[in-house]
C-alpha positions in Angstrom: 75.5 -23.5 -137.8 71.8 -24.3 -138.2 70.6 -24.1 -141.8 67.8 -21.5 -141.8 66.0 -23.5 -144.5 65.5 -26.5 -142.3 61.8 -26.8 -141.4 60.9 -25.7 -137.9 60.0 -29.2 -136.8 63.5 -30.4 -137.6 65.4 -27.8 -135.7 65.6 -29.9 -132.5 67.5 -32.7 -134.1 70.0 -30.5 -136.0 70.7 -28.3 -132.9 71.9 -31.4 -131.1 74.2 -32.4 -133.9 75.6 -28.8 -133.9 76.7 -29.2 -130.3 79.2 -32.0 -131.0 82.2 -29.7 -130.9 81.4 -28.4 -127.4 84.0 -29.5 -124.8 82.9 -29.2 -121.2 84.0 -31.1 -118.1 80.5 -30.7 -116.7 77.4 -31.1 -118.8 75.1 -29.8 -116.0 75.9 -27.0 -113.6 73.6 -25.3 -111.2 74.3 -22.0 -109.4 72.3 -21.6 -106.2 69.2 -22.8 -108.0 66.1 -22.3 -105.9 62.4 -23.0 -106.2 59.8 -21.5 -103.8 56.1 -21.9 -103.5 55.0 -19.0 -101.3 56.7 -19.5 -98.0 57.7 -23.1 -98.8 61.2 -23.7 -100.3 61.2 -26.9 -102.3 64.8 -26.5 -103.6 67.1 -24.3 -101.6 70.3 -22.9 -103.2 71.4 -26.2 -104.8 74.8 -26.3 -106.5 75.6 -29.4 -108.7 78.3 -30.2 -111.2 77.5 -33.3 -113.3 80.5 -34.7 -115.3 79.9 -35.4 -118.9 79.1 -39.0 -119.8 78.6 -40.0 -116.2 75.7 -41.6 -114.3 74.8 -39.1 -111.6 72.3 -39.8 -108.8 70.3 -37.5 -106.7 69.4 -39.5 -103.6 66.8 -38.5 -101.1 63.4 -39.3 -99.4 59.9 -38.3 -100.3 59.5 -34.6 -100.4 63.2 -33.8 -100.5 63.0 -31.8 -103.8 64.3 -34.4 -106.3 61.6 -34.1 -108.8 61.4 -30.3 -108.5 65.1 -30.0 -109.1 65.1 -32.0 -112.4 61.9 -30.3 -113.5 63.8 -27.0 -113.4 66.8 -28.6 -115.2 64.3 -29.9 -117.9 62.7 -26.3 -118.2 59.4 -27.6 -117.0 59.6 -25.3 -113.9 61.2 -21.9 -113.8 63.6 -21.3 -110.9 62.6 -18.7 -108.4 66.3 -17.6 -108.2 69.7 -18.9 -109.1 70.2 -20.7 -112.4 71.6 -23.7 -114.3 73.1 -24.7 -117.6 72.5 -28.0 -119.4 74.8 -28.9 -122.3 76.1 -25.3 -122.3 72.6 -23.8 -122.5 70.9 -21.6 -119.8 67.7 -23.3 -118.6 65.8 -20.0 -118.7 67.4 -18.0 -121.5 67.9 -21.0 -123.9 65.0 -23.3 -122.8 64.3 -24.5 -126.3 67.9 -25.6 -126.9 68.0 -27.3 -123.5 64.9 -29.3 -124.4 66.5 -30.3 -127.7 69.5 -31.7 -125.8 67.7 -33.9 -123.3 65.4 -36.9 -122.9 63.1 -37.3 -120.0 61.5 -40.3 -118.3 59.3 -39.3 -115.3 57.8 -41.5 -112.6 54.3 -41.5 -114.0 53.7 -43.8 -117.0 52.9 -42.0 -120.2 52.3 -44.7 -122.8 49.2 -45.1 -125.0 47.9 -48.7 -124.8 46.5 -48.6 -128.3 49.9 -47.8 -129.9 52.7 -50.3 -130.6 56.2 -49.8 -129.3 57.4 -48.8 -132.7 54.6 -46.3 -133.1 55.6 -44.7 -129.8 59.1 -44.2 -131.0 58.0 -43.0 -134.4 55.8 -40.4 -132.9 58.5 -39.2 -130.6 61.1 -39.1 -133.4 58.7 -37.0 -135.5 58.0 -34.6 -132.7 61.7 -34.0 -132.1 62.4 -33.5 -135.8 64.5 -36.6 -136.5 64.9 -36.5 -140.3 62.8 -39.1 -142.1 65.8 -40.5 -144.0 67.5 -41.6 -140.7 64.4 -42.1 -138.6 63.8 -45.8 -139.1 67.4 -46.7 -138.7 67.5 -44.8 -135.4 64.3 -46.5 -134.2 65.7 -49.9 -135.0 68.9 -49.0 -133.1 66.9 -47.9 -130.0 64.7 -51.1 -130.2 67.8 -53.2 -130.2 69.3 -51.2 -127.3 66.3 -51.7 -125.1 65.8 -55.3 -126.3 62.2 -54.8 -127.6 62.8 -55.6 -131.3 60.6 -58.7 -131.2 57.8 -56.9 -129.4 58.1 -53.7 -131.4 54.9 -54.2 -133.4 52.7 -55.3 -130.5 50.4 -53.0 -128.6 51.9 -51.7 -125.4 48.9 -52.9 -123.4 50.4 -56.3 -123.7 53.8 -55.2 -122.3 55.0 -56.1 -118.8 55.9 -53.3 -116.4 59.6 -53.7 -117.2 59.0 -53.6 -120.9 57.0 -50.4 -120.6 59.8 -48.8 -118.6 62.3 -49.8 -121.2 60.1 -48.4 -123.9 59.8 -45.1 -122.1 63.6 -45.0 -121.7 64.0 -45.8 -125.4 61.5 -43.0 -126.3 63.7 -40.6 -124.4 66.7 -41.7 -126.5 65.4 -41.7 -130.0 66.5 -38.1 -130.8 70.1 -38.6 -129.7 69.9 -36.5 -126.5 73.1 -35.5 -124.6 71.4 -35.9 -121.2 68.8 -38.4 -120.1 66.8 -37.5 -117.0 65.3 -40.5 -115.1 63.0 -39.8 -112.3 62.8 -42.8 -110.0 63.3 -45.2 -113.0 62.5 -48.4 -111.2 59.8 -47.3 -108.8 57.1 -50.0 -108.4 59.1 -52.7 -110.3 59.9 -56.1 -108.8 63.6 -56.7 -107.8 64.5 -58.8 -110.8 63.0 -56.2 -113.2 64.8 -53.4 -111.4 68.1 -55.2 -111.9 67.3 -55.6 -115.6 66.6 -51.8 -115.9 69.9 -51.1 -114.2 71.7 -53.2 -116.9 70.0 -51.1 -119.6 70.9 -47.8 -117.9 74.6 -48.9 -117.7 74.5 -50.1 -121.3 73.0 -46.9 -122.8 75.5 -44.7 -120.8 78.3 -46.7 -122.3 77.0 -47.2 -125.8 75.1 -44.0 -126.5 77.8 -41.6 -125.1 75.1 -40.1 -122.9 75.0 -38.5 -119.4 72.3 -39.9 -117.1 71.0 -37.9 -114.2 68.6 -40.0 -112.1 66.7 -39.5 -108.9 66.1 -42.4 -106.6 65.4 -43.4 -103.0 66.8 -46.8 -103.5 70.2 -47.0 -101.8 71.3 -50.1 -103.7 70.3 -48.5 -107.0 72.5 -45.4 -106.4 75.4 -47.5 -105.1 75.2 -49.9 -108.1 74.7 -47.4 -110.9 76.1 -44.0 -110.0 79.5 -42.6 -110.6 78.6 -39.8 -108.2 75.7 -39.3 -105.8 74.3 -36.1 -104.3 72.3 -36.6 -101.1 69.4 -34.2 -100.9 67.2 -33.6 -97.9 64.6 -30.8 -97.3 65.6 -29.2 -100.6 69.3 -28.9 -99.9 72.3 -30.9 -101.1 74.1 -32.0 -97.9 76.9 -34.1 -99.4 78.1 -35.3 -102.8 80.8 -37.6 -103.9 81.3 -41.1 -105.4 79.5 -43.8 -103.5 82.8 -45.4 -102.5 84.2 -42.2 -101.1 81.0 -41.4 -99.2 81.2 -44.8 -97.5 85.0 -44.6 -96.9 84.5 -41.2 -95.2 82.0 -42.6 -92.8 84.7 -44.8 -91.2 82.2 -46.7 -89.2 80.3 -50.0 -89.2 76.7 -50.3 -88.3 75.4 -52.7 -85.6 71.6 -53.1 -85.8 70.2 -54.4 -82.5 66.5 -55.3 -81.9 65.8 -55.4 -78.1 62.8 -55.7 -75.8 63.5 -52.4 -74.0 64.7 -50.0 -76.7 64.4 -46.8 -74.6 66.5 -48.3 -71.7 69.1 -49.8 -74.1 69.4 -46.6 -76.0 70.0 -44.6 -72.8 72.6 -47.0 -71.5 74.5 -47.7 -74.8 75.2 -44.0 -75.3 77.6 -44.2 -72.4 79.9 -46.6 -74.1 83.1 -45.0 -75.5 83.2 -47.1 -78.6 79.7 -46.1 -79.8 79.9 -43.1 -82.1 76.3 -42.4 -82.8 72.9 -44.0 -81.9 69.7 -44.0 -84.0 66.4 -45.4 -82.8 63.6 -46.7 -85.0 60.9 -48.3 -82.8 62.4 -51.4 -81.3 65.4 -51.4 -83.6 68.6 -49.5 -82.6 71.4 -48.7 -85.0 74.9 -48.1 -83.5 77.7 -46.5 -85.5 81.0 -48.0 -84.4 84.5 -48.8 -85.6 85.6 -52.4 -86.1 82.2 -53.7 -85.4 83.2 -57.4 -85.8 84.9 -57.2 -82.4 82.0 -55.6 -80.6 79.0 -57.9 -81.1 79.7 -60.2 -78.1 80.4 -57.3 -75.7 77.2 -55.5 -76.7 75.1 -58.6 -76.1 76.8 -59.0 -72.6 76.2 -55.3 -72.0 72.5 -55.6 -72.7 72.1 -58.6 -70.5 73.9 -56.8 -67.6 71.4 -54.0 -67.9 68.3 -56.2 -68.0 67.8 -55.9 -71.7 67.1 -58.9 -73.9 68.7 -58.8 -77.4 66.2 -60.3 -79.9 68.6 -60.0 -82.9 71.9 -58.3 -83.8 73.4 -57.7 -87.2 76.7 -56.2 -88.3 77.0 -54.3 -91.6 79.9 -52.4 -93.1 79.0 -48.9 -94.3 76.4 -48.5 -97.1 74.7 -45.4 -98.5 71.8 -45.7 -96.1 74.3 -45.4 -93.2 75.8 -42.3 -94.9 72.4 -40.8 -95.3 71.5 -41.5 -91.6 74.9 -40.1 -90.5 74.2 -36.8 -92.2 70.4 -36.5 -91.5 69.7 -38.5 -88.4 66.8 -40.3 -90.3 66.5 -43.0 -92.9 65.0 -42.7 -96.3 61.4 -43.6 -96.8 59.0 -42.9 -99.7 59.9 -42.4 -103.3 59.6 -39.0 -104.7 
């Protein structure tokens, strides 16, 4: 129960604490959630079940509907039809309670350069009604979690891109949310910084007892971090499962071939019984096959016999990009 005498500004924090007794297998559930803009359908009848305390990824290309989907789950956008619950609360009927249960880190940077890292966290804690008697302890906990304790009292304009991203994640954690939404959390960061952010995401999931729902277009990121992945394309979820199950289901290796006559090679290679699927991208051809390690020499010979020169050939076992290509016929580009 919420004490009616608690000031309005502190209701967010206490509502979160009051939800500790809730036992649900799924902390986020959607029921045919849809968002339309006139004749354009950005999100089309999406059904998701996100297990509590998991890292769940929504993987898709530019314009697939990822940001629109999480904006509805965060109560920023109202669904056109269908619905969803977050931490047991309806995103339309109980929008205030949903907002009290979540933290959000969007793609666009939202830090004030003239504030220190600690001041950012203090402001956010105050806005979310974290009681003053526990506020500093919680801020110190978050600073330790995101490894910014030594930089806490420096202006954020002096922070690197990775430090700024960690601070934004920390700001989303300071009020003890049950769900943290990360929209393309490593977009624009260099590979080493991206890997560092991955470590922090894994750490907070384990140490903060928090569910993370993240959108990404980075295959490696989804594979590395996520317990389960939903592949979204043109506003629809086309497949969801754990990364390992998605790759196992494919039952195919990928042979990537770069040739001087792609159209001719594509036409000829489709006639081979052991080639399951063929995808063409300029002069690069991707072939889906089984037991690819036995097929590289025969493919080179086949190309030569048909007057095609192989410039390069590479064998890969299934990854999430292959899964995406298998279901959509295209590869992921872009980042939103």
